KEKE-820027 format. One record per residue (C-alpha): x, z, y; residue number from 0. Coordinates in nm, 2 decimals. Example, Ala and Ser with C-alpha at 12.3 -4.5 7.8 and 13.67 -1.06 7.14 Angstrom:
<<1.23 0.78 -0.45> 0>
<<1.37 0.71 -0.11> 1>
//
This chain:
<<-3.03 -10.81 -20.97> 0>
<<-3.27 -10.91 -21.21> 1>
<<-3.07 -11.16 -21.45> 2>
<<-3.02 -11.34 -21.77> 3>
<<-2.81 -11.55 -21.98> 4>
<<-2.50 -11.67 -22.02> 5>
<<-2.07 -11.78 -22.31> 6>
<<-1.69 -11.87 -22.26> 7>
<<-1.50 -12.19 -22.25> 8>
<<-1.46 -12.43 -22.00> 9>
<<-1.16 -12.61 -21.88> 10>
<<-1.23 -12.63 -21.48> 11>
<<-0.93 -12.91 -21.39> 12>
<<-1.17 -13.14 -21.60> 13>
<<-1.50 -13.01 -21.43> 14>
<<-1.65 -13.26 -21.17> 15>
<<-1.62 -13.11 -20.83> 16>
<<-1.31 -12.90 -20.89> 17>
<<-1.02 -13.08 -20.77> 18>
<<-0.96 -13.19 -20.40> 19>
<<-1.12 -13.53 -20.30> 20>
<<-1.29 -13.53 -20.64> 21>
<<-1.64 -13.73 -20.68> 22>
<<-1.99 -13.62 -20.85> 23>
<<-2.29 -13.77 -20.85> 24>
<<-2.63 -13.64 -21.00> 25>
<<-2.91 -13.93 -20.93> 26>
<<-2.96 -13.96 -20.55> 27>
<<-2.66 -13.72 -20.42> 28>
<<-2.32 -13.76 -20.47> 29>
<<-2.08 -13.49 -20.37> 30>
<<-1.68 -13.53 -20.25> 31>
<<-1.50 -13.16 -20.23> 32>
<<-1.34 -13.03 -19.95> 33>
<<-1.22 -12.78 -20.08> 34>
<<-1.19 -12.59 -20.43> 35>
<<-1.06 -12.27 -20.47> 36>
<<-0.92 -12.16 -20.78> 37>
<<-1.16 -12.01 -21.04> 38>
<<-1.18 -11.91 -21.38> 39>
<<-1.35 -12.06 -21.70> 40>
<<-1.68 -12.11 -21.73> 41>
<<-1.90 -11.79 -21.89> 42>
<<-2.24 -11.72 -22.05> 43>
<<-2.42 -11.43 -22.02> 44>
<<-2.69 -11.53 -22.26> 45>
<<-2.96 -11.34 -22.34> 46>
<<-2.86 -11.04 -22.12> 47>
<<-2.92 -10.89 -21.76> 48>
<<-2.54 -10.86 -21.69> 49>
<<-2.47 -11.16 -21.45> 50>
<<-2.35 -10.90 -21.20> 51>
<<-2.10 -10.80 -21.40> 52>
<<-1.97 -11.21 -21.48> 53>
<<-2.01 -11.29 -21.14> 54>
<<-1.86 -10.98 -20.99> 55>
<<-1.56 -11.03 -21.24> 56>
<<-1.51 -11.40 -21.23> 57>
<<-1.47 -11.29 -20.78> 58>
<<-1.21 -11.07 -20.90> 59>
<<-1.01 -11.29 -21.14> 60>
<<-0.98 -11.51 -20.84> 61>
<<-0.84 -11.27 -20.66> 62>
<<-0.59 -11.20 -20.90> 63>
<<-0.52 -11.54 -20.89> 64>
<<-0.48 -11.57 -20.56> 65>
<<-0.23 -11.32 -20.52> 66>
<<-0.03 -11.44 -20.85> 67>
<<-0.10 -11.78 -20.96> 68>
<<0.10 -11.77 -21.27> 69>
<<-0.21 -11.55 -21.39> 70>
<<-0.45 -11.80 -21.40> 71>
<<-0.52 -11.72 -21.76> 72>
<<-0.67 -11.36 -21.63> 73>
<<-0.97 -11.33 -21.82> 74>
<<-1.16 -10.95 -21.76> 75>
<<-1.39 -10.79 -22.01> 76>
<<-1.75 -10.81 -21.92> 77>
<<-1.84 -10.54 -22.20> 78>
<<-1.59 -10.27 -22.05> 79>
<<-1.78 -10.31 -21.70> 80>
<<-2.12 -10.31 -21.87> 81>
<<-2.07 -9.96 -22.07> 82>
<<-1.93 -9.75 -21.81> 83>
<<-2.18 -9.91 -21.57> 84>
<<-2.52 -9.83 -21.80> 85>
<<-2.33 -9.50 -21.88> 86>
<<-2.32 -9.37 -21.51> 87>
<<-2.66 -9.56 -21.45> 88>
<<-2.84 -9.34 -21.74> 89>
<<-2.67 -9.04 -21.56> 90>
<<-2.81 -9.17 -21.23> 91>
<<-3.17 -9.20 -21.35> 92>
<<-3.21 -8.85 -21.55> 93>
<<-3.09 -8.68 -21.24> 94>
<<-3.33 -8.83 -21.02> 95>
<<-3.60 -8.79 -21.28> 96>
<<-3.63 -9.17 -21.31> 97>
<<-3.67 -9.24 -20.93> 98>
<<-3.33 -9.44 -20.96> 99>
<<-3.42 -9.71 -21.17> 100>
<<-3.27 -9.81 -21.51> 101>
<<-3.22 -10.16 -21.59> 102>
<<-2.99 -10.47 -21.73> 103>
<<-2.92 -10.54 -21.36> 104>
<<-2.69 -10.40 -21.16> 105>
<<-2.49 -10.45 -20.82> 106>
<<-2.10 -10.59 -20.73> 107>
<<-2.05 -10.26 -20.60> 108>
<<-2.06 -10.19 -20.97> 109>
<<-1.73 -10.38 -21.04> 110>
<<-1.58 -10.20 -20.74> 111>
<<-1.68 -9.87 -20.83> 112>
<<-1.58 -9.91 -21.20> 113>
<<-1.23 -10.11 -21.11> 114>
<<-1.14 -9.78 -20.88> 115>
<<-1.31 -9.49 -21.12> 116>
<<-1.22 -9.61 -21.46> 117>
<<-1.00 -9.93 -21.43> 118>
<<-1.11 -10.27 -21.60> 119>
<<-0.95 -10.41 -21.89> 120>
<<-0.85 -10.79 -22.05> 121>
<<-1.13 -10.93 -22.26> 122>
<<-1.05 -10.94 -22.64> 123>
<<-1.00 -10.54 -22.66> 124>
<<-1.33 -10.47 -22.78> 125>
<<-1.55 -10.61 -23.04> 126>
<<-1.78 -10.84 -22.84> 127>
<<-1.84 -11.14 -22.92> 128>
<<-1.83 -11.03 -23.27> 129>
<<-2.09 -10.75 -23.24> 130>
<<-2.25 -10.58 -23.53> 131>
<<-2.53 -10.79 -23.42> 132>
<<-2.37 -11.14 -23.53> 133>
<<-2.39 -11.27 -23.20> 134>
<<-2.12 -11.45 -23.04> 135>
<<-2.30 -11.37 -22.72> 136>
<<-2.47 -11.13 -22.50> 137>
<<-2.79 -11.09 -22.70> 138>
<<-2.97 -10.76 -22.56> 139>
<<-3.33 -10.81 -22.70> 140>
<<-3.29 -10.58 -22.96> 141>
<<-2.99 -10.37 -22.81> 142>
<<-3.19 -10.26 -22.49> 143>
<<-3.54 -10.16 -22.50> 144>
<<-3.43 -9.86 -22.73> 145>
<<-3.19 -9.73 -22.50> 146>
<<-3.41 -9.83 -22.22> 147>
<<-3.73 -9.64 -22.36> 148>
<<-3.45 -9.31 -22.51> 149>
<<-3.36 -9.27 -22.13> 150>
<<-3.73 -9.30 -22.00> 151>
<<-3.82 -9.02 -22.25> 152>
<<-3.55 -8.79 -22.14> 153>
<<-3.61 -8.83 -21.74> 154>
<<-3.95 -8.79 -21.75> 155>
<<-3.94 -8.52 -21.98> 156>
<<-4.15 -8.25 -21.88> 157>
<<-3.89 -8.02 -22.07> 158>
<<-3.77 -7.70 -21.86> 159>
<<-3.42 -7.76 -21.98> 160>
<<-3.26 -8.07 -22.11> 161>
<<-3.03 -8.08 -22.41> 162>
<<-2.70 -8.25 -22.30> 163>
<<-2.64 -8.40 -22.62> 164>
<<-2.88 -8.66 -22.49> 165>
<<-2.55 -8.85 -22.33> 166>
<<-2.41 -8.87 -22.67> 167>
<<-2.64 -8.99 -22.78> 168>
<<-2.66 -9.29 -22.52> 169>
<<-2.30 -9.33 -22.53> 170>
<<-2.34 -9.37 -22.92> 171>
<<-2.59 -9.69 -22.83> 172>
<<-2.36 -9.80 -22.58> 173>
<<-2.07 -9.79 -22.85> 174>
<<-2.22 -9.90 -23.12> 175>
<<-2.30 -10.25 -22.94> 176>
<<-1.99 -10.30 -22.73> 177>
<<-1.78 -10.07 -22.91> 178>
<<-1.58 -9.78 -22.76> 179>
<<-1.37 -9.85 -22.45> 180>
<<-1.00 -9.82 -22.47> 181>
<<-0.83 -9.55 -22.29> 182>
<<-0.49 -9.74 -22.31> 183>
<<-0.38 -10.14 -22.45> 184>
<<-0.12 -10.32 -22.46> 185>
<<-0.12 -10.64 -22.30> 186>
<<0.16 -10.91 -22.27> 187>
<<0.38 -10.69 -22.43> 188>
<<0.35 -10.39 -22.18> 189>
<<0.11 -10.05 -22.26> 190>
<<-0.13 -10.00 -21.97> 191>
<<-0.46 -9.78 -21.90> 192>
<<-0.73 -9.94 -21.77> 193>
<<-0.65 -9.80 -21.44> 194>
<<-0.29 -9.88 -21.46> 195>
<<-0.36 -10.23 -21.58> 196>
<<-0.59 -10.27 -21.20> 197>
<<-0.29 -10.14 -21.02> 198>
<<0.03 -10.28 -21.18> 199>
<<-0.08 -10.58 -21.36> 200>
<<-0.36 -10.71 -21.17> 201>
<<-0.24 -10.56 -20.82> 202>
<<-0.60 -10.54 -20.69> 203>
<<-0.68 -10.21 -20.47> 204>
<<-1.04 -10.18 -20.46> 205>
<<-1.03 -9.99 -20.07> 206>
<<-0.99 -10.43 -20.01> 207>
<<-1.32 -10.49 -20.12> 208>
<<-1.64 -10.48 -19.86> 209>
<<-2.01 -10.56 -19.88> 210>
<<-2.18 -10.82 -19.60> 211>
<<-2.56 -10.92 -19.52> 212>
<<-2.77 -10.99 -19.25> 213>
<<-3.06 -10.81 -19.18> 214>
<<-3.24 -10.69 -18.83> 215>
<<-3.43 -10.38 -18.97> 216>
<<-3.07 -10.21 -18.93> 217>
<<-2.81 -10.23 -18.67> 218>
<<-2.55 -10.49 -18.64> 219>
<<-2.18 -10.40 -18.65> 220>
<<-2.33 -10.10 -18.85> 221>
<<-2.35 -10.05 -19.20> 222>
<<-2.64 -9.96 -19.41> 223>
<<-2.79 -9.89 -19.79> 224>
<<-2.95 -10.22 -19.85> 225>
<<-3.27 -10.16 -19.99> 226>
<<-3.26 -10.31 -20.35> 227>
<<-3.35 -10.12 -20.71> 228>
<<-3.01 -10.27 -20.84> 229>
<<-2.83 -10.09 -20.56> 230>
<<-2.86 -9.73 -20.78> 231>
<<-2.53 -9.62 -20.65> 232>
<<-2.66 -9.65 -20.33> 233>
<<-2.37 -9.88 -20.17> 234>
<<-2.33 -9.97 -19.82> 235>
<<-2.30 -10.32 -19.65> 236>
<<-2.21 -10.40 -19.31> 237>
<<-2.47 -10.59 -19.13> 238>
<<-2.43 -10.86 -18.92> 239>
<<-2.62 -11.16 -18.68> 240>
<<-2.67 -11.44 -18.93> 241>
<<-2.43 -11.69 -18.74> 242>
<<-2.13 -11.47 -18.78> 243>
<<-2.26 -11.38 -19.17> 244>
<<-2.23 -11.80 -19.21> 245>
<<-1.90 -11.79 -19.08> 246>
<<-1.74 -11.56 -19.24> 247>
<<-1.83 -11.75 -19.57> 248>
<<-1.74 -12.06 -19.42> 249>
<<-1.41 -11.95 -19.29> 250>
<<-1.35 -11.78 -19.56> 251>
<<-1.38 -12.05 -19.86> 252>
<<-1.18 -12.31 -19.61> 253>
<<-0.90 -12.05 -19.59> 254>
<<-0.86 -12.01 -19.95> 255>
<<-1.09 -11.70 -20.04> 256>
<<-1.41 -11.67 -20.26> 257>
<<-1.67 -11.43 -20.25> 258>
<<-1.91 -11.28 -20.52> 259>
<<-2.28 -11.41 -20.36> 260>
<<-2.58 -11.25 -20.43> 261>
<<-2.88 -11.44 -20.38> 262>
<<-3.28 -11.53 -20.44> 263>
<<-3.26 -11.79 -20.72> 264>
<<-3.61 -11.82 -20.79> 265>
<<-3.70 -12.07 -20.49> 266>
<<-3.82 -12.40 -20.56> 267>
<<-3.54 -12.59 -20.40> 268>
<<-3.30 -12.39 -20.68> 269>
<<-3.33 -12.69 -20.90> 270>
<<-3.29 -12.63 -21.27> 271>
<<-3.46 -12.82 -21.54> 272>
<<-3.59 -13.10 -21.45> 273>
<<-3.61 -13.37 -21.14> 274>
<<-3.37 -13.50 -20.92> 275>
<<-3.06 -13.33 -20.80> 276>
<<-3.06 -13.08 -21.10> 277>
<<-2.81 -12.77 -21.02> 278>
<<-2.85 -12.88 -20.65> 279>
<<-3.00 -12.55 -20.40> 280>
<<-3.18 -12.68 -20.13> 281>
<<-3.47 -12.53 -19.86> 282>
<<-3.69 -12.87 -19.85> 283>
<<-3.86 -12.92 -19.54> 284>
<<-4.21 -12.95 -19.72> 285>
<<-4.51 -12.70 -19.76> 286>
<<-4.45 -12.43 -19.98> 287>
<<-4.50 -12.39 -20.33> 288>
<<-4.51 -12.20 -20.63> 289>
<<-4.16 -12.00 -20.70> 290>
<<-4.00 -12.07 -21.02> 291>
<<-4.00 -11.72 -21.14> 292>
<<-3.71 -11.55 -21.28> 293>
<<-3.35 -11.63 -21.36> 294>
<<-3.50 -11.69 -21.71> 295>
<<-3.72 -11.97 -21.64> 296>
<<-3.42 -12.22 -21.60> 297>
<<-3.48 -12.22 -22.03> 298>
<<-3.83 -12.33 -22.01> 299>
<<-3.83 -12.58 -21.70> 300>
<<-3.97 -12.51 -21.33> 301>
<<-4.35 -12.52 -21.24> 302>
<<-4.56 -12.78 -21.16> 303>
<<-4.51 -12.89 -20.77> 304>
<<-4.14 -12.73 -20.76> 305>
<<-3.94 -13.03 -20.77> 306>
<<-3.78 -13.14 -20.46> 307>
<<-3.74 -13.55 -20.37> 308>
<<-3.43 -13.73 -20.26> 309>
<<-3.63 -13.71 -19.89> 310>
<<-3.68 -13.31 -19.92> 311>
<<-3.31 -13.26 -20.01> 312>
<<-3.20 -13.49 -19.69> 313>
<<-3.43 -13.29 -19.48> 314>
<<-3.41 -12.91 -19.49> 315>
<<-3.56 -12.64 -19.31> 316>
<<-3.36 -12.48 -18.97> 317>
<<-3.30 -12.10 -19.09> 318>
<<-3.34 -11.86 -18.83> 319>
<<-3.25 -11.49 -18.82> 320>
<<-3.63 -11.43 -18.82> 321>
<<-3.71 -11.62 -19.11> 322>
<<-3.45 -11.41 -19.31> 323>
<<-3.61 -11.13 -19.18> 324>
<<-3.98 -11.22 -19.32> 325>
<<-3.84 -11.32 -19.66> 326>
<<-3.68 -11.00 -19.73> 327>
<<-3.98 -10.79 -19.60> 328>
<<-4.26 -10.95 -19.75> 329>
<<-4.04 -11.00 -20.11> 330>
<<-4.01 -11.37 -20.12> 331>
<<-3.63 -11.32 -20.07> 332>
<<-3.56 -11.13 -20.38> 333>
<<-3.27 -11.01 -20.56> 334>
<<-3.25 -11.22 -20.83> 335>
<<-2.88 -11.32 -20.92> 336>
<<-2.52 -11.30 -20.89> 337>
<<-2.29 -11.59 -20.88> 338>
<<-1.95 -11.69 -20.71> 339>
<<-1.89 -11.89 -20.40> 340>
<<-1.54 -12.06 -20.43> 341>
<<-1.55 -12.40 -20.25> 342>
<<-1.71 -12.64 -20.00> 343>
<<-1.81 -13.02 -20.05> 344>
<<-2.00 -13.30 -19.89> 345>
<<-2.26 -13.56 -19.97> 346>
<<-2.31 -13.92 -19.90> 347>
<<-2.44 -13.82 -19.57> 348>
<<-2.19 -13.58 -19.49> 349>
<<-2.39 -13.24 -19.51> 350>
<<-2.16 -12.94 -19.64> 351>
<<-2.26 -12.73 -19.96> 352>
<<-2.10 -12.45 -20.08> 353>
<<-1.96 -12.49 -20.43> 354>
<<-2.08 -12.22 -20.66> 355>
<<-1.99 -12.11 -21.02> 356>
<<-2.26 -11.99 -21.23> 357>
<<-2.24 -11.74 -21.57> 358>
<<-2.54 -12.01 -21.74> 359>
<<-2.27 -12.12 -21.98> 360>
<<-2.18 -12.52 -21.95> 361>
<<-2.53 -12.58 -21.81> 362>
<<-2.65 -12.91 -21.62> 363>
<<-2.49 -13.20 -21.48> 364>
<<-2.17 -13.04 -21.35> 365>
<<-2.11 -12.77 -21.66> 366>
<<-2.23 -12.47 -21.51> 367>
<<-2.09 -12.52 -21.11> 368>
<<-2.40 -12.58 -20.86> 369>
<<-2.37 -12.73 -20.53> 370>
<<-2.56 -12.50 -20.27> 371>
<<-2.66 -12.61 -19.93> 372>
<<-2.59 -12.40 -19.60> 373>
<<-2.96 -12.35 -19.49> 374>
<<-3.01 -12.20 -19.81> 375>
<<-2.72 -11.99 -19.83> 376>
<<-2.82 -11.86 -19.47> 377>
<<-3.20 -11.84 -19.58> 378>
<<-3.17 -11.67 -19.90> 379>
<<-2.82 -11.48 -19.96> 380>
<<-2.89 -11.09 -20.03> 381>
<<-2.53 -11.00 -19.98> 382>
<<-2.18 -11.09 -20.05> 383>
<<-1.89 -10.88 -20.19> 384>
<<-1.54 -11.01 -20.00> 385>
<<-1.19 -10.92 -19.98> 386>
<<-1.20 -10.76 -19.59> 387>
<<-0.89 -10.95 -19.53> 388>
<<-1.06 -11.27 -19.56> 389>
<<-1.33 -11.19 -19.27> 390>
<<-1.19 -11.33 -18.93> 391>
<<-0.99 -11.08 -18.73> 392>
<<-1.25 -11.09 -18.45> 393>
<<-1.58 -10.99 -18.67> 394>
<<-1.35 -10.71 -18.85> 395>
<<-1.29 -10.55 -18.50> 396>
<<-1.65 -10.54 -18.45> 397>
<<-1.72 -10.37 -18.76> 398>
<<-1.43 -10.14 -18.71> 399>
<<-1.27 -10.22 -19.06> 400>
//
């Protein structure tokens, strides 16, 4: 996922749209919460392409709380996950002579893989946010480009033999920014390794998590490797018809689950910095206009002509399986951003929206949270990662899980 920006803090219970039956308004739209499942405070990925880490760990934090509400203070460390992932991604890039991409982005599966292979750790054990660069937030402008250039030089080298010292050099760069990943630590008076922390404290099982999507270029009820650059581990997703894909998401939230949501946020209806209904995502039923670019464009505002009116928000396109596929095939649906879906709300007209937790800090009228229409989710979702136990039993049976 191509992402950018995001820091900590935000007392959830004080935020609009968090408690059941709470009401929040934003110009023309007024939202009433139907259900809001527990989530942890908003963080900020800041100047980094690490939304996949923030959103995946936010999802896993909610999984921990669902198992044990007493652990509502859980805060997992993004630095550990990002460092482990970049180490593996550099190795894959060199092994494929640069054909497997190396970038700041990643996928939700990176968190599941890390949890299984390396474990996870709580926040506060690595130098971030007190890095040697003096930043209180991730800032990859000085850190990432030199490492990327070094790895590119190795992977595209015409040398007949590569000196393995390159791995130590990359690890040194990662350790210099994030700090060394601990092999053991004490948390709440108990000593853990990263793997025992997952098993004995978080009590999460990596085998519980699956990726779902909905496209017609592969058979439904089968699994396939989603063809996006940041799926560099080549993880598989189960393929569902659109109506069942949406049913999974809807019933999961209504039954107390959250999920990690990967989507295209470069659409005109993903209203960011200007205009009415800011921090609301819809699919306005109007003639298409220019998109608003990458995740980072929220800091500079939307392009001219890419604002939605009250009428647009009320009348959305009807999304079909064919529209989803066309968007994916012609690159108008792209792998932009990772977020967490945790609730459902209704506007004053009775239309339902998913409630979304972002990683851009306490941004916008809802202090870091968004309302995303169901047509937008149906149209622009790339994939979700969800606990398999949240999937309706009849659909699980069709998938063989």
